[in-house]
C-alpha positions in Angstrom: 106.5 342.3 296.6 109.0 342.3 293.8 111.8 344.5 294.7 112.0 347.9 291.9 115.2 346.8 290.6 114.3 348.7 287.5 113.3 351.9 288.9 116.5 351.6 291.0 118.0 351.2 287.9 116.5 354.6 286.4 117.3 356.7 290.3 121.2 355.3 289.8 121.2 356.3 286.1 120.0 359.9 286.7 122.2 359.3 290.1 124.9 359.0 288.1 124.4 362.5 285.5 123.6 364.1 288.3 126.9 364.0 290.0 128.6 364.5 286.5 126.9 367.9 285.9 127.7 368.6 289.3 131.3 367.8 288.4 131.0 369.8 285.5 130.4 373.1 287.4 132.2 372.5 290.5 136.3 372.2 291.7 137.1 369.6 293.2 140.1 367.7 294.8 142.0 365.7 292.8 141.0 362.6 295.6 137.7 363.8 295.6 136.8 364.3 292.4 138.0 360.9 292.0 135.4 359.6 293.9 132.7 361.5 292.2 133.9 359.2 289.2 134.1 356.1 290.7 130.8 356.4 291.9 129.7 357.5 288.2 131.0 354.3 287.4 129.4 352.4 289.9 125.4 353.7 289.5 125.8 353.3 285.9 127.7 350.0 286.3 124.2 349.0 288.3 121.8 350.5 286.0 123.0 348.9 282.5 123.3 345.1 284.9 119.1 346.0 285.9 118.2 347.4 283.0 119.5 345.2 280.8 119.0 342.1 282.6 115.1 343.5 282.4 115.5 344.1 278.4 117.4 340.8 278.2 114.9 338.1 280.7 111.6 340.3 280.8 109.3 341.7 283.8 109.2 338.4 285.7 112.8 338.2 286.2 
């Protein structure tokens, strides 16, 4: 069975967006806000890697 990396990429995009929407609606302490922003950067970085790799190499790689 192939691991569903494309699905994981789309989920990472969605989770990153969800965290940003949460940040926009809530006031957090600076440390918590920094951790949340770091999570968004990591999620979107992973999503970009997975989805760009999928587009360049095709569905079998």
